[in-house]
DORO-805838 format. One record per residue (C-alpha): x, y, z; residue in three letters. Coordinates in steps of 0.05 Angstrom, whole numbers, plus 5000, padded with zeros to 4 digits. Layout:
<sites>
    u    v    w residuo
    X    Y    Z     ALA
...
</sites>
This chain:
<sites>
    u    v    w residuo
 1523 4610 3997     UNK
 1462 4651 3989     UNK
 1393 4618 3987     UNK
 1353 4611 3921     UNK
 1284 4645 3923     UNK
 1230 4627 3860     UNK
 1165 4668 3859     UNK
 1117 4640 3813     UNK
 1046 4667 3792     UNK
 0994 4655 3739     UNK
 0921 4670 3721     UNK
 0877 4643 3672     UNK
 0800 4634 3649     UNK
 0782 4578 3619     UNK
 0716 4548 3594     UNK
 0696 4472 3605     UNK
 0632 4434 3591     UNK
 0578 4462 3617     UNK
 0608 4513 3663     UNK
 0616 4592 3641     UNK
 0684 4606 3655     UNK
 0719 4621 3708     UNK
 0779 4663 3739     UNK
 0836 4621 3764     UNK
 0894 4638 3794     UNK
 0967 4600 3826     UNK
 1017 4630 3870     UNK
 1079 4594 3890     UNK
 1148 4599 3930     UNK
 1208 4560 3918     UNK
 1259 4566 3977     UNK
 1331 4522 3974     UNK
 1387 4536 4025     UNK
 1448 4501 4043     UNK
 1447 4467 4109     UNK
 1510 4431 4123     UNK
 1556 4402 4075     UNK
 1535 4385 4013     UNK
 1459 4381 4043     UNK
 1401 4424 4024     UNK
 1353 4440 4055     UNK
 1288 4455 4008     UNK
 1209 4486 4006     UNK
 1152 4499 3971     UNK
 1086 4543 3983     UNK
 1031 4529 3935     UNK
 0964 4558 3932     UNK
 0908 4565 3868     UNK
 0847 4601 3874     UNK
 0783 4580 3836     UNK
 0726 4638 3828     UNK
 0656 4629 3822     UNK
 0634 4579 3776     UNK
 0571 4578 3739     UNK
 0545 4497 3730     UNK
 0492 4451 3709     UNK
 0458 4387 3751     UNK
 0379 4394 3743     UNK
 0388 4465 3744     UNK
 0433 4524 3734     UNK
 0473 4536 3795     UNK
 0531 4582 3820     UNK
 0587 4542 3856     UNK
 0624 4577 3906     UNK
 0694 4600 3909     UNK
 0759 4565 3936     UNK
 0825 4564 3950     UNK
 0871 4510 3971     UNK
 0938 4501 3986     UNK
 0996 4449 3993     UNK
 1072 4450 4021     UNK
 1126 4417 4023     UNK
 1197 4408 4059     UNK
 1260 4364 4051     UNK
 1330 4357 4043     UNK
 1376 4344 3990     UNK
 1446 4313 3975     UNK
 1472 4282 3906     UNK
 1443 4234 3873     UNK
 1374 4235 3921     UNK
 1321 4277 3957     UNK
 1269 4264 4012     UNK
 1203 4305 4018     UNK
 1150 4310 4071     UNK
 1083 4337 4027     UNK
 1021 4351 4046     UNK
 0966 4366 4002     UNK
 0908 4421 4026     UNK
 0938 4424 4074     UNK
 0879 4477 4103     UNK
 0825 4422 4103     UNK
 0783 4456 4046     UNK
 0716 4429 4020     UNK
 0710 4451 3954     UNK
 0653 4442 3905     UNK
 0688 4420 3847     UNK
 0625 4405 3798     UNK
 0555 4387 3796     UNK
 0548 4355 3736     UNK
 0541 4286 3750     UNK
 0515 4247 3692     UNK
 0549 4187 3706     UNK
 0492 4167 3758     UNK
 0454 4168 3701     UNK
 0387 4214 3731     UNK
 0378 4281 3758     UNK
 0324 4299 3801     UNK
 0310 4369 3830     UNK
 0307 4352 3896     UNK
 0371 4322 3909     UNK
 0440 4361 3888     UNK
 0511 4312 3883     UNK
 0583 4347 3883     UNK
 0637 4329 3862     UNK
 0686 4347 3914     UNK
 0765 4359 3918     UNK
 0816 4308 3952     UNK
 0820 4315 4035     UNK
 0890 4334 4064     UNK
 0950 4288 4041     UNK
 1006 4276 4084     UNK
 1059 4237 4062     UNK
 1143 4222 4051     UNK
 1170 4231 3983     UNK
 1238 4197 3969     UNK
 1261 4215 3896     UNK
 1337 4194 3860     UNK
 1372 4204 3809     UNK
 1400 4146 3766     UNK
</sites>
């Protein structure tokens, strides 16, 4: 059987509280192929880009652009699928926001960044009932 391939891409401009518009884009590549008998191999690579963003803490600042990548590969048969997955596989540390008003006070000598999740690796099992 022929491998099944899909390529998806999207871009958008979004507004968020205390930010100016930011450019974003994402791209994913799916690959699926019969391995042996009823076993299918499945793979997916994801990428997301966020452009520079203006945010406010005590002062207005511009946050750096960043790109994050995820991947997964697995095997499927009938009603079950097993994946090995990784998120943030390039170990990118991205500043998502500096609007941390939950701390209740801001001071000009300290800017707190909220960052993304560190790299994560795991195993996922799915079954259809």
